MARTOR-422422 format. One record per residue (C-alpha): residue number from 1; chain; x, y, z. Coordinates in Angstrom, 1 decimal, decimal comma. Layout:
BEGIN
k c u v w
NUM A X Y Z
...
END
This chain:
BEGIN
k c u v w
1 A 0,0 0,0 0,0
2 A 2,8 2,4 0,8
3 A 4,4 1,7 -2,6
4 A 1,1 2,6 -4,2
5 A 0,9 5,9 -2,4
6 A 4,5 6,8 -3,1
7 A 3,9 6,0 -6,8
8 A 0,9 8,3 -6,9
9 A 2,9 11,0 -5,2
10 A 5,6 10,8 -7,9
11 A 3,0 11,0 -10,6
12 A 1,6 14,1 -9,0
13 A -1,9 12,6 -8,4
14 A -2,1 14,1 -4,9
15 A -2,3 17,8 -4,1
16 A 1,0 19,5 -3,2
17 A 1,9 19,8 0,5
18 A 3,8 22,8 1,8
19 A 4,5 21,5 5,3
20 A 4,7 17,8 6,2
21 A 2,4 16,4 8,8
22 A 5,3 15,4 11,0
23 A 6,7 19,0 11,0
24 A 3,3 20,4 11,7
25 A 2,6 18,1 14,6
26 A 6,1 18,5 16,2
27 A 5,8 22,3 15,9
28 A 2,3 22,6 17,2
29 A 2,7 20,1 20,0
30 A 6,0 21,8 21,0
31 A 4,5 25,2 20,9
32 A 1,6 24,0 23,1
33 A 4,0 22,4 25,6
34 A 6,2 25,5 25,7
35 A 3,2 27,8 26,0
36 A 1,8 25,7 28,9
37 A 5,3 25,6 30,5
38 A 5,6 29,4 30,2
39 A 2,2 30,0 31,9
40 A 3,0 27,4 34,6
41 A 6,5 29,0 35,2
42 A 4,9 32,5 35,6
43 A 2,3 31,1 38,0
44 A 4,8 28,9 39,9
45 A 7,3 31,7 40,2
46 A 4,6 34,1 41,6
47 A 3,3 31,4 43,9
48 A 6,8 30,5 45,3
49 A 7,6 34,2 45,7
50 A 4,4 35,0 47,5
51 A 4,8 31,9 49,7
52 A 8,4 32,6 50,7
53 A 7,7 36,4 51,3
54 A 4,7 35,4 53,4
55 A 6,8 33,0 55,4
56 A 9,6 35,6 55,9
57 A 7,0 38,2 56,9
58 A 5,5 35,9 59,5
59 A 9,0 35,1 60,8
60 A 9,7 38,9 61,1
61 A 6,4 39,5 62,8
62 A 6,9 36,6 65,3
63 A 10,5 37,9 66,1
64 A 9,1 41,4 66,6
65 A 6,5 40,1 69,0
66 A 9,2 38,4 71,0
67 A 11,4 41,5 71,2
68 A 8,4 43,7 72,1
69 A 7,6 41,6 75,1
70 A 11,1 41,6 76,6
71 A 10,7 43,3 80,1
72 A 14,2 44,7 80,0
73 A 13,4 46,7 76,9
74 A 10,2 48,1 78,4
75 A 12,1 49,2 81,5
76 A 14,8 50,7 79,4
77 A 12,3 53,3 78,1
78 A 12,3 54,9 81,5
79 A 16,0 55,6 81,3
80 A 17,5 58,8 80,2
81 A 19,3 57,0 77,3
82 A 17,4 53,8 76,5
83 A 19,7 53,0 73,6
84 A 22,6 52,0 75,8
85 A 20,5 49,0 77,1
86 A 18,3 48,2 74,2
87 A 21,1 48,1 71,6
88 A 23,0 45,5 73,7
89 A 19,9 43,4 74,0
90 A 18,8 43,5 70,4
91 A 22,2 43,0 68,5
92 A 22,7 39,4 69,8
93 A 19,1 38,5 68,9
94 A 19,6 39,9 65,4
95 A 22,8 37,9 64,9
96 A 21,2 34,7 66,2
97 A 18,1 34,9 64,1
98 A 19,7 36,2 60,9
99 A 17,5 39,2 60,6
100 A 18,8 42,1 58,6
101 A 17,9 44,6 61,2
102 A 16,0 44,9 64,5
103 A 15,1 48,5 65,2
104 A 13,4 49,7 68,4
105 A 11,9 53,1 68,4
106 A 9,9 55,3 70,7
107 A 6,4 56,7 70,2
108 A 7,9 59,5 68,0
109 A 9,8 57,0 65,8
110 A 13,2 57,8 67,2
111 A 15,6 54,8 67,0
112 A 16,9 53,2 70,2
113 A 18,7 50,4 68,3
114 A 20,0 49,9 64,8
115 A 22,6 47,6 63,1
116 A 24,5 50,8 62,3
117 A 25,1 52,5 65,7
118 A 25,6 55,8 64,0
119 A 21,9 55,8 63,0
120 A 20,7 55,5 66,6
121 A 18,8 58,6 67,7
122 A 17,6 59,3 64,1
123 A 14,1 59,1 62,7
124 A 12,9 55,7 61,5
125 A 12,6 55,6 57,7
126 A 9,7 54,1 55,7
127 A 6,7 55,9 57,1
128 A 5,0 52,6 58,0
129 A 4,8 53,0 61,8
130 A 1,5 54,7 62,1
131 A -0,6 51,5 62,3
132 A 1,5 50,3 65,2
133 A 2,0 53,6 67,1
134 A -1,5 55,0 66,6
135 A -3,8 52,0 66,0
136 A -1,8 49,5 68,1
137 A -1,8 46,9 65,3
138 A 0,8 44,2 64,5
139 A 1,4 43,8 60,8
140 A 3,9 43,0 58,0
141 A 4,9 45,7 55,5
142 A 7,3 46,0 52,5
143 A 9,0 49,4 52,4
144 A 12,3 51,0 51,4
145 A 14,5 51,8 54,4
146 A 18,0 52,9 55,1
147 A 19,4 49,4 54,2
148 A 17,2 49,0 51,1
149 A 13,8 47,4 50,3
150 A 12,9 45,1 53,1
151 A 10,0 42,9 54,5
152 A 9,2 44,2 57,9
153 A 7,3 42,9 60,9
154 A 5,9 45,8 63,0
155 A 4,7 45,3 66,7
156 A 3,8 48,0 69,2
157 A 5,4 48,1 72,7
158 A 2,9 48,4 75,5
159 A 3,3 49,4 79,1
160 A -0,1 48,6 80,5
161 A -2,5 50,0 77,9
162 A -0,1 52,7 76,7
163 A 1,9 52,4 73,6
164 A 5,4 53,6 74,3
165 A 7,3 52,4 71,2
166 A 7,5 50,1 68,2
167 A 9,7 47,1 67,2
168 A 10,6 46,7 63,5
169 A 12,2 43,5 62,4
170 A 13,3 43,3 58,7
171 A 14,7 41,0 56,1
172 A 16,1 42,6 52,9
173 A 14,2 41,9 49,7
174 A 17,4 41,0 47,8
175 A 18,1 38,2 50,4
176 A 14,5 37,0 50,1
177 A 14,9 36,8 46,3
178 A 18,1 34,8 46,7
179 A 16,2 32,3 48,8
180 A 13,4 32,1 46,2
181 A 15,9 31,5 43,4
182 A 17,7 28,8 45,5
183 A 14,4 27,1 46,4
184 A 13,2 27,2 42,7
185 A 16,3 25,7 41,0
186 A 15,3 22,1 41,5
187 A 11,8 22,9 40,3
188 A 13,2 24,6 37,2
189 A 15,4 21,6 36,4
190 A 12,5 19,2 36,8
191 A 10,3 21,3 34,6
192 A 13,1 21,6 32,0
193 A 13,3 17,8 31,9
194 A 9,5 17,5 31,5
195 A 9,6 20,0 28,6
196 A 12,4 18,0 26,9
197 A 10,4 14,7 27,4
198 A 7,3 16,5 26,0
199 A 9,3 17,5 22,9
200 A 10,5 13,9 22,4
201 A 7,0 12,7 22,9
202 A 5,7 15,1 20,3
203 A 8,2 13,7 17,8
204 A 7,2 10,1 18,7
205 A 3,5 10,9 18,5
206 A 3,9 12,5 15,1
207 A 5,8 9,4 13,7
208 A 3,2 7,1 15,2
209 A 0,2 9,0 13,8
210 A 1,9 9,3 10,4
211 A 2,4 5,6 10,3
212 A -1,3 5,0 11,2
213 A -2,3 7,3 8,3
214 A -0,2 5,2 5,8
215 A 2,3 8,1 5,5
216 A -0,4 10,3 4,0
217 A -0,6 14,0 4,6
218 A -3,9 15,7 5,7
219 A -4,3 17,3 2,3
220 A -3,9 13,9 0,7
221 A -6,4 12,3 3,1
222 A -8,9 15,1 2,4
223 A -8,4 14,5 -1,4
224 A -8,9 10,8 -1,0
225 A -12,0 11,2 1,1
226 A -13,6 13,5 -1,4
227 A -12,6 11,2 -4,3
228 A -13,9 8,1 -2,5
229 A -17,2 9,9 -1,6
230 A -17,6 11,0 -5,2
231 A -17,1 7,4 -6,4
232 A -19,4 6,0 -3,7
233 A -22,3 8,4 -4,5
234 A -21,9 8,4 -8,3
235 A -21,9 4,6 -8,8
236 A -25,1 3,1 -10,0
237 A -24,7 0,0 -7,8
238 A -26,0 0,1 -4,2
239 A -23,1 0,0 -1,7
240 A -23,4 -0,6 2,1
241 A -20,5 -0,9 4,5
242 A -20,9 -2,3 8,0
243 A -18,6 -2,8 11,0
244 A -17,9 -6,0 12,9
245 A -21,0 -5,4 15,0
246 A -23,3 -5,3 12,0
247 A -24,0 -1,6 12,2
248 A -24,2 0,4 8,9
249 A -21,4 3,0 8,6
250 A -21,6 4,0 5,0
251 A -24,4 3,9 2,4
252 A -24,6 5,5 -1,0
253 A -27,6 7,2 -2,6
254 A -28,1 4,3 -5,1
255 A -28,6 1,9 -2,1
256 A -31,1 4,2 -0,5
257 A -33,1 4,3 -3,7
258 A -33,2 0,6 -4,0
259 A -34,1 -0,3 -0,4
260 A -36,4 2,7 0,3
261 A -39,8 3,2 -1,3
262 A -38,9 6,9 -1,5
263 A -35,5 8,4 -2,0
264 A -34,1 9,8 1,3
265 A -36,9 8,4 3,3
266 A -34,6 7,2 6,0
267 A -31,0 7,7 7,1
268 A -29,6 4,2 7,5
269 A -26,4 5,2 9,2
270 A -26,2 3,5 12,6
271 A -28,9 1,0 11,7
272 A -28,4 -2,8 12,0
273 A -27,8 -4,6 8,7
274 A -30,6 -7,0 9,7
275 A -33,2 -4,3 9,0
276 A -32,0 -4,0 5,4
277 A -30,8 -7,5 4,7
278 A -32,9 -9,9 7,0
279 A -31,1 -13,0 5,6
280 A -27,6 -11,7 6,7
281 A -25,9 -14,5 8,6
282 A -22,1 -14,5 8,6
283 A -19,4 -11,9 8,5
284 A -16,9 -14,2 7,1
285 A -19,0 -15,4 4,2
286 A -18,2 -14,2 0,7
287 A -20,6 -14,6 -2,3
288 A -21,6 -13,0 -5,6
289 A -24,9 -12,3 -7,3
290 A -27,1 -13,9 -4,7
291 A -30,8 -13,1 -5,4
292 A -32,7 -11,3 -2,6
293 A -35,6 -8,9 -2,1
294 A -34,6 -5,5 -0,6
295 A -37,4 -3,1 0,0
296 A -39,6 -3,5 -3,0
297 A -36,9 -4,6 -5,5
298 A -35,4 -7,9 -6,5
299 A -31,6 -7,5 -6,3
300 A -28,4 -9,4 -6,9
301 A -26,2 -9,0 -3,8
302 A -22,4 -9,4 -3,4
303 A -20,9 -9,7 0,0
304 A -17,2 -9,2 0,7
305 A -15,6 -9,3 4,2
306 A -13,0 -6,7 5,2
307 A -9,9 -7,9 7,0
308 A -7,3 -6,1 9,1
309 A -4,4 -8,3 10,3
310 A -6,3 -11,5 9,9
311 A -9,4 -10,3 11,8
312 A -12,7 -9,3 10,3
313 A -13,4 -5,5 10,7
314 A -16,6 -5,3 8,6
315 A -18,4 -6,3 5,5
316 A -19,1 -4,4 2,2
317 A -22,3 -5,2 0,3
318 A -22,8 -4,2 -3,4
319 A -26,1 -4,9 -5,1
320 A -28,1 -3,9 -8,2
321 A -31,7 -4,3 -9,3
322 A -32,3 -7,6 -11,1
323 A -34,6 -5,7 -13,5
324 A -31,6 -3,9 -14,8
325 A -30,3 -7,3 -16,0
326 A -33,7 -8,8 -16,5
327 A -33,5 -9,4 -20,2
328 A -30,1 -11,1 -19,9
329 A -31,3 -13,1 -16,8
330 A -34,4 -14,2 -18,7
331 A -32,5 -15,4 -21,6
332 A -30,0 -17,3 -19,4
333 A -32,9 -18,7 -17,4
334 A -34,6 -20,0 -20,5
335 A -31,3 -21,5 -21,8
336 A -30,8 -23,1 -18,4
337 A -34,3 -24,6 -18,6
338 A -33,7 -25,9 -22,1
339 A -30,3 -27,3 -21,0
340 A -31,8 -29,1 -18,0
341 A -34,5 -30,5 -20,1
342 A -32,1 -31,7 -22,7
343 A -29,7 -33,1 -20,1
344 A -32,6 -35,0 -18,5
345 A -33,7 -36,2 -21,9
346 A -30,2 -37,3 -22,8
347 A -29,7 -39,1 -19,5
348 A -33,1 -40,8 -19,7
349 A -32,5 -41,8 -23,3
350 A -29,0 -43,2 -22,5
351 A -30,5 -45,3 -19,7
352 A -33,1 -46,7 -21,9
353 A -30,6 -47,5 -24,6
354 A -28,6 -49,5 -22,1
355 A -31,7 -51,4 -21,1
356 A -32,4 -52,2 -24,7
357 A -28,8 -53,2 -25,3
358 A -28,9 -55,6 -22,4
359 A -32,0 -57,2 -23,6
360 A -30,5 -57,6 -27,1
361 A -27,3 -59,1 -25,7
362 A -29,3 -61,8 -23,9
363 A -31,4 -62,4 -27,1
364 A -34,6 -61,2 -25,4
365 A -35,9 -59,7 -28,6
366 A -39,5 -59,9 -27,6
367 A -38,9 -58,1 -24,3
368 A -36,8 -55,4 -26,0
369 A -39,6 -54,8 -28,6
370 A -42,2 -54,5 -25,8
371 A -40,0 -52,1 -23,8
372 A -39,5 -49,9 -26,8
373 A -43,3 -49,8 -27,5
374 A -44,1 -49,0 -23,9
375 A -41,6 -46,2 -23,7
376 A -42,6 -44,9 -27,1
377 A -46,2 -44,9 -26,0
378 A -45,4 -43,2 -22,7
379 A -43,4 -40,4 -24,3
380 A -45,9 -40,0 -27,1
381 A -48,7 -39,8 -24,6
382 A -46,9 -37,1 -22,6
383 A -45,9 -35,1 -25,6
384 A -49,3 -35,4 -27,1
385 A -51,0 -34,3 -23,8
386 A -48,7 -31,3 -23,4
387 A -49,1 -30,4 -27,1
388 A -52,9 -30,5 -26,8
389 A -53,2 -28,9 -23,4
390 A -50,4 -26,3 -23,4
391 A -50,1 -23,8 -26,2
392 A -47,1 -21,9 -24,9
393 A -43,8 -23,7 -26,0
394 A -41,8 -22,4 -23,1
395 A -44,2 -23,6 -20,5
396 A -44,5 -26,9 -22,5
397 A -40,7 -27,3 -22,4
398 A -40,5 -26,4 -18,7
399 A -43,2 -29,0 -17,7
400 A -41,5 -31,7 -19,9
401 A -38,1 -31,0 -18,4
402 A -39,6 -31,2 -14,8
403 A -41,4 -34,5 -15,7
404 A -38,1 -36,1 -16,8
405 A -36,3 -34,7 -13,8
406 A -38,9 -36,3 -11,5
407 A -38,3 -39,6 -13,2
408 A -34,6 -39,4 -12,5
409 A -35,3 -38,6 -8,8
410 A -37,8 -41,5 -8,6
411 A -40,7 -39,1 -8,0
412 A -44,1 -39,6 -9,6
413 A -45,0 -36,3 -11,3
414 A -48,3 -36,2 -13,2
415 A -50,5 -33,5 -14,7
416 A -54,2 -33,8 -13,9
417 A -56,2 -34,7 -17,0
418 A -58,6 -31,8 -16,7
419 A -55,7 -29,4 -17,1
420 A -55,5 -27,0 -20,1
421 A -53,8 -23,8 -21,0
422 A -54,5 -22,0 -24,2
423 A -54,2 -18,4 -23,0
424 A -51,4 -16,4 -24,6
425 A -49,4 -14,6 -21,9
426 A -47,6 -11,4 -22,6
427 A -43,8 -11,2 -22,1
428 A -44,0 -10,0 -18,5
429 A -46,6 -12,6 -17,5
430 A -44,6 -15,3 -19,3
431 A -41,4 -14,4 -17,5
432 A -43,2 -14,4 -14,1
433 A -45,0 -17,7 -14,6
434 A -41,8 -19,4 -15,8
435 A -39,9 -18,2 -12,7
436 A -42,7 -19,2 -10,3
437 A -43,4 -22,6 -11,8
438 A -39,7 -23,5 -11,9
439 A -39,3 -22,5 -8,2
440 A -42,4 -24,1 -6,8
441 A -42,1 -27,4 -8,7
442 A -38,4 -27,6 -7,8
443 A -39,4 -27,1 -4,1
444 A -42,0 -29,9 -4,4
445 A -39,5 -32,3 -5,9
446 A -37,0 -31,4 -3,3
447 A -39,5 -32,0 -0,5
448 A -40,6 -35,5 -1,6
449 A -37,4 -37,0 -3,1
450 A -36,1 -38,0 0,4
451 A -39,6 -38,9 1,7
452 A -39,5 -42,6 2,6
453 A -42,6 -43,1 4,7
454 A -45,0 -43,0 1,8
455 A -45,5 -42,3 -1,9
456 A -43,3 -39,6 -3,5
457 A -45,8 -37,8 -5,7
458 A -46,2 -34,3 -7,1
459 A -49,4 -33,3 -9,1
460 A -49,9 -30,3 -11,3
461 A -53,1 -28,7 -12,4
462 A -53,6 -25,7 -14,5
463 A -56,6 -24,0 -16,1
464 A -57,4 -20,7 -17,9
465 A -61,2 -20,8 -17,3
466 A -62,6 -17,6 -15,9
467 A -60,8 -14,3 -15,5
468 A -57,6 -15,8 -14,1
469 A -55,1 -18,4 -15,1
470 A -54,7 -20,9 -12,2
471 A -51,9 -23,3 -11,4
472 A -51,9 -25,8 -8,5
473 A -48,8 -27,7 -7,4
474 A -49,5 -30,4 -4,8
475 A -47,0 -32,7 -3,2
476 A -47,1 -35,7 -0,8
477 A -44,5 -34,3 1,6
478 A -44,7 -33,4 5,2
479 A -46,5 -30,2 4,5
480 A -46,0 -26,8 6,3
481 A -46,9 -26,1 9,9
482 A -49,8 -23,7 10,4
483 A -47,7 -21,2 12,4
484 A -45,4 -20,9 9,4
485 A -48,1 -20,0 6,9
486 A -47,8 -16,3 7,7
487 A -44,0 -16,3 7,1
488 A -43,5 -18,7 4,3
489 A -43,3 -16,0 1,6
490 A -40,9 -13,7 3,7
491 A -37,4 -13,1 2,5
492 A -34,9 -15,3 4,4
493 A -37,6 -17,6 6,0
494 A -37,3 -21,3 5,2
495 A -38,5 -24,5 6,7
496 A -35,4 -26,3 5,3
497 A -32,1 -26,5 7,0
498 A -28,9 -25,0 5,6
499 A -27,8 -21,6 4,4
500 A -28,9 -19,6 1,3
501 A -32,5 -20,6 1,9
502 A -35,7 -18,5 2,0
503 A -35,4 -16,7 -1,4
504 A -37,3 -18,7 -4,0
505 A -40,9 -18,2 -2,6
506 A -40,3 -14,6 -1,7
507 A -39,0 -14,0 -5,2
508 A -42,0 -15,9 -6,7
509 A -44,5 -13,8 -4,8
510 A -42,7 -10,6 -5,9
511 A -42,6 -11,3 -9,6
512 A -46,2 -12,4 -9,5
513 A -47,4 -9,2 -7,7
514 A -45,5 -7,2 -10,4
515 A -47,9 -8,6 -13,0
516 A -51,0 -8,4 -10,7
517 A -50,9 -12,1 -9,7
518 A -50,6 -13,8 -6,3
519 A -49,5 -17,1 -4,8
520 A -51,3 -18,9 -1,9
521 A -50,7 -21,9 0,3
522 A -53,3 -24,5 1,2
523 A -53,4 -28,0 2,6
524 A -52,9 -30,4 -0,3
525 A -55,0 -33,5 -1,3
526 A -51,8 -35,6 -1,3
527 A -51,1 -34,8 2,4
528 A -48,4 -32,2 1,8
529 A -48,4 -28,5 0,7
530 A -50,5 -27,1 -2,2
531 A -49,4 -23,9 -3,8
532 A -52,0 -22,1 -5,9
533 A -50,7 -19,6 -8,5
534 A -53,1 -17,0 -9,9
535 A -52,5 -14,6 -12,8
536 A -55,2 -12,3 -14,1
537 A -55,8 -12,4 -17,9
538 A -56,6 -8,7 -18,0
539 A -53,4 -7,0 -16,8
540 A -54,3 -3,3 -16,4
END
């Protein structure tokens, strides 16, 4: 298959492709992965930054609470120079905790401690002390100070219910960012590996999908789809494709016209094939030109299984109206009837010659003469009867052939003496009666030929008295059960075992109804089934 596609590409039968599917898929999937990665990086970076800054702020606030509740610091506010005490208390705590600064100020914001002793006695910078000194709140802020941008924890210092000062503990923002970067490195490495695996996956997926598509490009697939759809809908044969569950997946307009009484009456996609072809049995079966009735039409059906790696994935049915090939079918049917009659005659004649030869070899001349006279009289009687009673030569030939066939099978086939047929059928009526008589008599012979519990007999009666031409075919077989009477003429229904049954009677009824006739079933006088065929003389 790949060689076929490559050959067609070289011949320029497919549309030109600017960008190969592999390149498109690799590029698009890569862009998608990179885009998702970029969005995720931005989100993760912001999340990590906020989380670490929040943790640093809580740490600064907790440390500020601890310093604000040291009794020595509160007592130092009563001294003339509080900084001499407070600075000595705060510096060791700052060094131990790793804080960038711990600044203690009075209610006016004058520093009593600072990492740079020269700044003690100066005004606290940042302008973010009001909430602590005025409102008495503890909080975290991010402001620019003397040491740079920092995250600060602010806690008021109380003596009783009076605010006497504020503690500000800070961590420089640059140091916090260093922490964020160090914490994020392992995550960035992991994400980088994920992106790389995603790109490798994109390449692998593109190669896999390309292989599934038989190395075809999307433009080529679209072209093939449109081409195949055009072929499917333009063909005059009905086409139906089903999956391995028997569900219809594709059907063309010709098939809809054949199986529907009105075009477009029903959308068959998703419908079970049993609703369209009731006689469908096996997915693995393959056959050609099997005669069936679909809708209101007699059709010739072909069934072809679809395989993928030795397993059946579905079935394709193609069919066409038999009427489109009716003339050819009629000619072939007549030739077949003549051939069967001649074959039977030849076989019967050969048997009789051997009997005569045996009698002559044993010098039984008298017996040979008697046998010849008897056979001659029998054949002459049959020919004379058919010549006198049946005016149509084709029906004459059919009955003669069936008579000889019955003799070969050991079945007694006889025509009732009161039978007569002088009515001249038109071409449509003649085709119908030949088809129906052939099927019904064949069924009768088939029914009684293996019947060993009684006589094997088939009787035929025909008459053209009245407004209709009547045929009756009676047999001595087992008959048909009452519960099967309603279904005996349905397509696919049969009382006989085996496949490919249930077509002959359904076909017979259809061709009769096309010429205004009908076929009925009754209990026969011989103990079996009796089929009555009726065709009106006046076909209007």
